[in-house]
N, C-alpha and C positions, 0 to 999 in steps of 0.2 A: 793431398789437396784435392782431389778429383772426389776421393771417397767421402770428404769432408762436406763438398757442394752437394754430393748426391744425399749426403743424408740431410743437409739442411732443406733440401726441396721438397723431402719427403715429410720432414718435420712441418714443414708450411704448408704443404697439402692435407694433411692429417690436421692442424689447426685450423685452417679454413673450414674444413668439413663439420669441425665441433662446433664453430662460432655458426656456420649457417642454421646448423641445428638447433639452434639453443632459441630463438625466436618463436618456433613452431611446438618447443615444449612447452615455454611457458605460455603460449596461446593459450593453450588447454589445461593449464594449472588452475584455472581458477574463473569464475562467474561473476559479473555486476549484476544484481537485480536492485531496480529501483520499485518502489510502491507505494501508495497512498500511506499515509501516517496513522489512518485508523486501522489499518491492518498489519500495524507493527509487530504484534504479540503472535499473531498468527505466523507471519512470514520468517520473525525470528526463529519458531518452533519448527516451520517446514525445513528450512535451510539449516539448521543445525541436525535435524535428522538424514538429511540429503549428503552432508556432508560426512556425518559418522558411516554412511553408507557407502559411499562412492569416494573418499577421501578428496575431495574438488573442495575448495574452500569459497565462499562465497563472500562476495564484498555488497553490501545493503544499502540502499539511500532511500529516505524516507523525507515525507513532504507534503503539500497536500498538490493535486494534480498539475495545476498548472506549474508548480516550482520543479517537480523531476521531469514532466517533460521538457520544459525549458533546459535544465540541466544534461537532459540525455541528447538532446540538440548540440548543446555545445560542447560537450565534452566527447562526446563521439565512442563512449568508452562501456555506454550500458548495453548489456547483454538480451535482458527481460525487463519490461514494466507491467506490474501487476496491478489493475484497478478498473475502473470504470469504462466500459465496451463503447459505450457513446461518445464519452470525453477522448478516448484515444483515437477512434475513429475518425476524428473532426481534426486532429492536428495533421501537420505537414510531415511528420516522422515515417520513416517507412518501414513496414513490419513485413514478415515474411513466414510467422507461422502464429495461431493463435489457439488457445486452450480454454475452455470455459471451466471457471474457478466455482462459481456458485452464484447465487443471487442476493445482492446487499438490501439489508434492510434497516429503515431508519425508527429510531425509538426516541425516548426524552427520559433523561434520566434524572431523577428528583433527590436533591441534595439532605441529607441527614436532617429531620427535626420540621421538613416542610410537608404540611398534612396537605396535599389535593388527591382527588379522586381520578379525575380526570385532566383534560388539558383545556377543556371549557374554561378553567380557572386561572388560565393565562393572562387573562385581562384583568382578575382581581388585584384590586390594593393592596392585598398581601404577598403578591407576588412582586418582587422588585427589582430583579436582575434575571435576564434569558441569556443565554450563549449560545451561541452557532459556530460554526465555521465559516471560512469565508464562501460566501453565495456563488462568487464569479468564478473561484476556483478549486474548491474543495468539494466534491459530488455530494456529501452529506449536510455540506452549508447549502448548497441549492436546493435537494431535496426539502430541507428545511422550510426554506422559503417558497416554494411550491406547496408546501402542507399548508402554511400561516396564510397564505394566501388565498387557497382554497375554504378555509374558514373564514375566512373575509375580516382577519383580525392582524394584517402583516401592517397596517399602517397605524395601526392602535397601541400595537404593542414597542414602537418605534423608540422611545424613550428608555425602554427596559432593556432593550436589546443590547449586547456585548458580542461584535464581531471579532473572531480573533483567526490566527491562519489556519491551524489543523484541528482536528478531532481529538488527539490527544490533549491539547491544550484547553479545547472544553471540558473535556474529563477533569483536569485537574483544576478548574475554577469550581467544579461541582463537588468535589472530594472537599474541596478546602471550605464549601459553604457562601465563597465569594458571589456566588449564582445560586438561584433556586432550582432552575431549571435548566438543563443543557440539552441539546439534540446530537445524538453521537449513533452510532453502528451499530447492530446488535452485538457483533463480534467483541466490540470494544467493550459494550455493557456488560457482556457474560464474565467478562473477567474482573469490574468491579461492584457485581451485583450485592456483594455482602458489606459495601462501603456507603450505599447509598439508602434513601427511604425506600424507594421503588423505581421501576421502572416500567415504563408505560407503551408497551406498542404500538404501533401508529398504521392506520389502514394503508395497505399499498395501492389501493385505489387513488390514493391522496395525493401522489407524486409519481413521477415519473419512474418506468421499472430500471432497475440497478443492478446491471450483469457484471459481475466482475470475473474480468478474462486475465491471463497471462499471455501478453502478445512477445514473439522475438524480434528484435529489430534486426533490419538487413543489415545493417553495419557491425553486429555481432560476427566473429571468427574462429568463437570458439567452439567449433561443429560438434567433437565430440564430445564435449563438457554439456553444450545447450541438449543435446537429445539423450543425454541421459535424465538433465533434469527435467524434462518433459517428460521422460518415460517415468519418473518418481513422483512426480503429481498426479498422475494418471495410477499409481499404485494403491493396494487396499489401504497400506499406512498412512498415506498422504489422504487420501478421501476419508478414512476415519478421524485424521485431525481436521479437516475442512466441516465435516457433519457438526463437531463437536464444538468447534467455534460459530456455528449457527448458518454456515454457507450450503 
């Protein structure tokens, strides 16, 4: 009986050690990365390569910047946010590290069959619908609003304007021909350039600079995985992807 009690105590002790070790292992098993929807293709590609190299799974969240920052605050489960530095700096989220990804660029995607040479034509009667992302929550929607105001045509085109939640939604409307012109980021435009009439670059002086960064949240507990993710983003492989995607 004494031997049995001794065995049970040893077994209980070993079980407790195993249970205590599980959270620490699980905490390093994966990362959660939130990003602006306009960079979905890029983030998917980066995370797939990172997982292939490290074996660390990445859960991804996409939306406009307002959506993803709100979700990060409410869930407490996001490790990194990738998006506009100015917007992120203005939030009440706590960050510990920041890595510059590149400079974002605003462009106009013109739907197939729509013949315009420049964006002065936005006020023409032939242009019926123009799409932008939410100018209050999506950085490229905000940039589009700044550009249109600089051009002095923001009020004039209001009847034509379709405001949607995210950049990919703008892209979808352009590709289906439901709008004539949509304002998106260059990274998104490069992925669809063969499916639109043309992509018109916009003078970067006509909207506020867009610096894309990856910020680690203070709430992140995945220390080792986070460090390896930052190292990957600085690698030649990741830098080549960023350059290819227009950043």
